C-alpha positions in Angstrom: 0.0 0.0 0.0 1.3 3.4 -0.9 2.4 5.9 1.7 0.0 8.4 0.2 -2.9 6.0 0.8 -1.9 5.4 4.4 -1.8 9.2 5.0 -5.2 9.6 3.3 -6.9 6.9 5.3 -5.5 8.1 8.6 -6.3 11.7 7.8 -10.0 11.1 7.2 -12.0 13.2 9.6 -14.4 11.6 12.1 -18.1 12.3 11.4 -18.3 14.4 14.6 -15.8 16.7 13.0 -17.6 16.8 9.6 -20.0 19.8 9.2 -21.3 19.1 5.7 -23.4 16.3 4.3 -23.6 15.3 0.7 -26.3 13.6 -1.4 -28.7 12.8 1.5 -30.9 15.9 1.3 -34.2 13.8 1.5 -33.1 12.1 4.7 -31.9 15.4 6.2 -35.2 17.1 5.3 -37.2 14.3 7.0 -35.2 14.9 10.3 -35.6 18.7 10.1 -39.3 18.6 9.3 -39.9 16.1 12.2 -38.0 18.3 14.6 -39.6 21.6 13.8 -43.1 19.9 14.0 -42.5 19.7 17.8 -43.5 16.0 17.7 -40.2 14.3 16.6 -40.0 10.5 17.3 -37.7 9.9 20.2 -35.7 7.2 18.3 -34.5 6.9 14.7 -32.8 4.0 12.9 -30.5 5.5 10.3 -29.7 2.6 7.9 -27.9 1.9 4.7 -24.6 0.7 3.3 -21.3 1.7 5.0 -19.7 5.0 4.0 -22.8 6.8 2.7 -23.1 9.4 5.5 -25.2 7.8 8.2 -23.0 8.8 11.1 -22.3 12.2 9.5 -26.1 12.8 9.4 -26.5 11.6 13.0 -23.9 14.0 14.3 -25.3 16.8 12.1 -28.8 16.2 13.7 -27.3 16.1 17.2 -25.5 19.4 16.7 -28.6 21.1 15.4 -30.9 19.9 18.3 -28.3 20.8 20.9 -27.6 24.2 19.3 -31.3 25.1 18.7 -33.2 23.6 21.7 -36.6 25.1 20.9 -38.1 23.5 17.7 -40.5 26.4 17.4 -37.8 29.1 17.3 -37.4 31.1 14.1 -33.9 29.7 13.7 -35.3 26.2 13.4 -38.4 27.1 11.5 -36.5 29.0 8.8 -33.5 26.7 8.6 -32.9 25.3 5.1 -30.8 22.4 6.5 -29.4 21.0 9.7 -26.0 22.7 9.3 -24.5 24.3 12.3 -21.6 26.7 11.9 -18.4 24.9 12.8 -17.4 28.0 14.9 -20.6 27.6 17.0 -19.7 26.6 20.6 -21.9 23.5 20.4 -20.2 22.4 17.1 -16.8 22.8 18.7 -17.8 20.8 21.8 -19.3 18.0 19.7 -16.2 17.9 17.6 -14.1 17.6 20.7 -16.4 14.9 22.2 -17.1 17.2 25.2 -20.7 18.2 25.0 -22.7 17.3 28.1 -25.9 16.8 26.1 -24.4 14.1 23.8 -23.6 10.5 24.6 -22.0 8.3 21.9 -22.0 4.5 22.2 -19.4 2.9 20.1 -16.8 0.2 20.3 -14.1 1.0 22.8 -10.8 -0.5 24.0 -10.6 -3.4 26.4 -8.2 -3.7 29.3 -5.3 -4.6 27.0 -5.8 -1.6 24.8 -7.3 -3.6 22.0 -10.4 -2.5 20.2 -13.4 -4.6 21.2 -15.4 -6.4 18.5 -18.8 -5.4 20.2 -20.4 -2.6 22.2 -20.7 -4.1 25.7 -23.6 -4.0 28.2 -21.6 -1.9 30.6 -21.1 0.8 28.0 -24.8 0.7 27.0 -25.8 1.1 30.6 -24.2 4.5 30.5 -27.5 5.7 29.0 -29.2 5.1 32.3 -27.0 7.5 34.2 -26.8 9.9 31.2 -30.5 10.3 31.0 -31.2 9.9 34.7 -28.9 12.4 36.2 -29.3 16.1 36.5 -28.7 17.7 33.1 -25.3 19.2 32.6 -26.9 21.4 30.0 -30.5 22.6 29.6 -32.8 21.1 27.0 -32.3 18.0 24.8 -30.1 15.0 25.4 -29.0 13.0 22.4 -27.6 9.5 22.2 -25.8 8.3 19.1 -25.2 4.5 18.7 -22.6 3.9 16.1 -23.4 1.2 15.2 -26.4 -0.7 16.7 -25.2 -3.7 14.7 -22.2 -4.0 17.1 -24.3 -4.2 20.3 -23.9 -7.6 22.0 -27.2 -9.3 23.0 -27.1 -8.0 26.6 -26.2 -4.5 25.4 -29.1 -4.6 22.9 -31.5 -5.6 25.6 -30.2 -2.8 27.9 -30.8 -0.2 25.1 -34.3 -1.6 24.5 -35.3 -1.0 28.1 -34.6 2.7 27.9 -36.2 3.0 24.4 -39.3 1.5 25.9 -39.6 4.3 28.4 -37.7 7.2 26.9 -37.1 10.3 29.1 -38.5 13.7 28.1 -36.5 15.6 25.5 -34.4 12.5 24.6 -33.3 11.7 21.1 -31.8 8.4 20.0 -30.0 8.1 16.7 -29.1 4.5 15.9 -26.7 4.0 13.0 -27.0 0.6 11.2 -25.3 -1.0 8.2 -27.8 -3.9 8.3 -31.2 -2.7 9.5 -32.8 -6.1 8.7 -30.6 -7.7 11.4 -31.5 -5.3 14.2 -33.7 -6.8 16.9 -37.3 -6.5 15.9 -38.2 -5.1 19.3 -35.7 -2.2 18.8 -36.9 -1.7 15.2 -40.5 -1.4 16.4 -39.5 1.6 18.6 -37.7 3.5 16.0 -38.6 5.6 13.0 -36.7 4.1 10.1 -34.7 6.4 7.8 -32.9 4.6 5.0 -30.1 6.4 3.2 -29.3 5.7 -0.5 -25.9 5.1 -2.1 -24.3 8.4 -3.2 -23.8 9.5 -6.8 -20.1 9.5 -7.9 -19.9 13.3 -7.8 -21.2 13.3 -4.2 -18.7 10.7 -3.3 -15.9 12.9 -4.6 -17.1 16.0 -2.8 -17.7 14.1 0.5 -14.3 12.4 0.3 -12.5 15.7 -0.4 -14.3 17.3 2.5 -13.4 14.5 4.9 -9.7 14.5 3.9 -7.1 16.8 2.4 -7.5 15.3 -1.1 -8.1 17.6 -4.0 -11.6 17.1 -5.4 -10.0 17.3 -8.9 -7.6 14.4 -8.2 -8.1 11.9 -11.0 -7.4 9.0 -8.6 -10.3 10.1 -6.4 -12.7 10.2 -9.4 -11.6 6.7 -10.4 -12.1 5.4 -6.8 -15.5 7.2 -6.6 -16.7 5.5 -9.8 -15.8 2.1 -8.4 -17.1 2.8 -4.9 -20.8 1.9 -5.5 -21.8 5.1 -3.7 -19.7 4.7 -0.6 -17.3 7.4 0.6 -15.5 4.9 2.9 -15.1 2.4 0.0 -13.7 5.2 -2.2 -11.1 6.1 0.4 -10.1 2.5 0.8 -9.7 2.1 -3.0 -7.5 5.2 -3.4 -4.1 4.3 -4.7 -5.2 1.3 -6.7 -3.9 -1.5 -4.4 -7.2 -2.1 -2.6 -9.0 -2.0 -5.9 -6.7 -4.6 -7.4 -7.1 -6.7 -4.3 -10.9 -6.6 -4.6 -10.7 -7.6 -8.3 -8.4 -10.5 -7.3 -10.9 -11.6 -4.6 -13.8 -11.3 -7.1 -12.0 -13.6 -9.6 -11.6 -16.3 -6.9 -15.2 -15.9 -5.8 -16.3 -16.5 -9.4 -14.7 -20.0 -9.3 -16.6 -21.2 -6.2 -17.3 -23.9 -5.1 -13.9 -24.7 -6.6 -10.8 -23.0 -5.0 -7.2 -23.0 -6.1 -5.0 -23.3 -3.0 -2.1 -21.5 -4.8 -4.3 -18.5 -5.5 -5.5 -18.5 -1.9 -1.9 -18.4 -0.7 -1.2 -15.5 -3.1 -4.2 -13.6 -1.9 -3.2 -14.2 1.7 0.2 -12.8 1.0 -1.3 -9.8 -0.7 -3.3 -9.0 2.5 0.0 -8.6 4.4 0.2 -9.0 8.2 -1.2 -5.7 9.6 -2.7 -3.8 6.7 -6.2 -2.9 7.9 -7.1 -1.2 4.6 -6.3 -4.3 2.7 -8.3 -6.4 5.1 -11.2 -4.1 4.8 -11.0 -4.3 1.0 -11.0 -8.1 1.1 -14.1 -8.2 3.4 -15.7 -5.6 1.3 -15.3 -7.7 -1.8 -16.9 -10.7 0.0 -19.7 -8.4 1.1 -20.4 -7.2 -2.4 -20.4 -10.8 -3.7 -22.7 -11.9 -0.9 -25.1 -9.0 -1.6 -25.3 -10.0 -5.2 -26.1 -13.6 -4.4 -28.8 -12.5 -2.0 -30.4 -10.3 -4.7 -30.4 -12.9 -7.5 -32.8 -15.7 -8.2 -36.1 -16.8 -6.6 -35.7 -16.0 -2.9 -38.3 -18.6 -1.9 -36.9 -21.4 -4.1 -33.4 -20.7 -2.7 -34.3 -20.1 0.9 -32.1 -22.9 2.3 -29.1 -21.6 0.3 -29.7 -18.0 1.3 -29.9 -19.1 5.0 -26.6 -20.9 4.7 -25.0 -17.8 3.1 -26.4 -15.5 5.8 -25.0 -17.8 8.5 -21.6 -17.9 6.8 -21.5 -14.1 6.4 -22.0 -13.7 10.2 -19.2 -16.0 10.9 -17.0 -14.2 8.4 -17.7 -10.8 10.0 -16.8 -12.1 13.4 -13.6 -13.7 12.2 -12.6 -10.5 10.4 -13.2 -8.5 13.5 -11.1 -10.8 15.6 -8.4 -10.8 13.0 -8.2 -7.0 13.1 -8.7 -6.6 16.8 -6.0 -9.1 17.7 -3.8 -8.4 14.7 -3.9 -12.1 13.6 -2.3 -13.5 10.4 -4.5 -12.8 7.4 -3.7 -16.0 5.4 -5.6 -18.3 7.7 -8.6 -16.0 7.5 -8.5 -16.2 3.6 -8.5 -20.0 3.7 -11.2 -20.1 6.3 -13.5 -17.7 4.4 -13.2 -19.5 1.1 -13.7 -22.9 2.8 -16.9 -21.7 4.4 -18.1 -20.2 1.1 -17.2 -23.3 -0.9 -19.3 -25.5 1.5 -22.2 -23.0 1.3 -22.3 -22.9 -2.5 -22.1 -26.6 -3.2 
């Protein structure tokens, strides 16, 4: 992987630091209209593919609600979008992760300093003290869960309890890459807001805004064209190495259920030993292949096959998370993934 790509990946700004949203005007308008109606649902599930602006929209909504606490104020009623000036004190506090009215649930580090693979129940229980204590700031309290897919079962149940009896002036923004896999009991308590993949021009503008890459960079345009509407995927493809790795993965997937051990060895070598961008590109290639299999054919006639693929996909995601979290060798993961896929497609 090129040094340039490493720098671009590490320089990408966190959604809490990103003031602008691209290509999701319809979803943004739905949130804005609901807020200024004075009857906004207390919980929203913001769903869609990775890298299309879900977390950016969640933070954008949080900043707006915390900056403009009265939905009937002229500032809210006349606002064309949810944008808050980055110089606003609320925006600065949110960007620094220091606003007393905002709680963010996301994967944290364990006692060994390694990123957890799930959001734990202890972390989720922070919502009880957050919503139950005396307000550090007047007005709304907002909780962003990024992502609800990563809640372990106990954590999901803990979140459900507070969603069932939401406090006054509470707003929950649950980000999900796979809304269909969220607990039905949680889904039933949320207003669903599904975001669409971005157009290539929006991918370019969003990627340029999230990094220091020039919007006119030809490499960015090429990555955006191959990104299928995902800013995150475009950033991972920059430089060409990840794109080539995805193409290599796709070529092997096309041979299933047959697999060539020599090609698997070569693919494992290409993933390196600690390259998280390459690992993400490999898993992303598997994800795209899985999604295509799920979309094709008669769903009822192929229900057993689809069920097998769904089960295998969950195992692959867990294995990939463990590989990244514990910095494990990539080659055994490649062989394991293709072994499971070969069995599922026979």
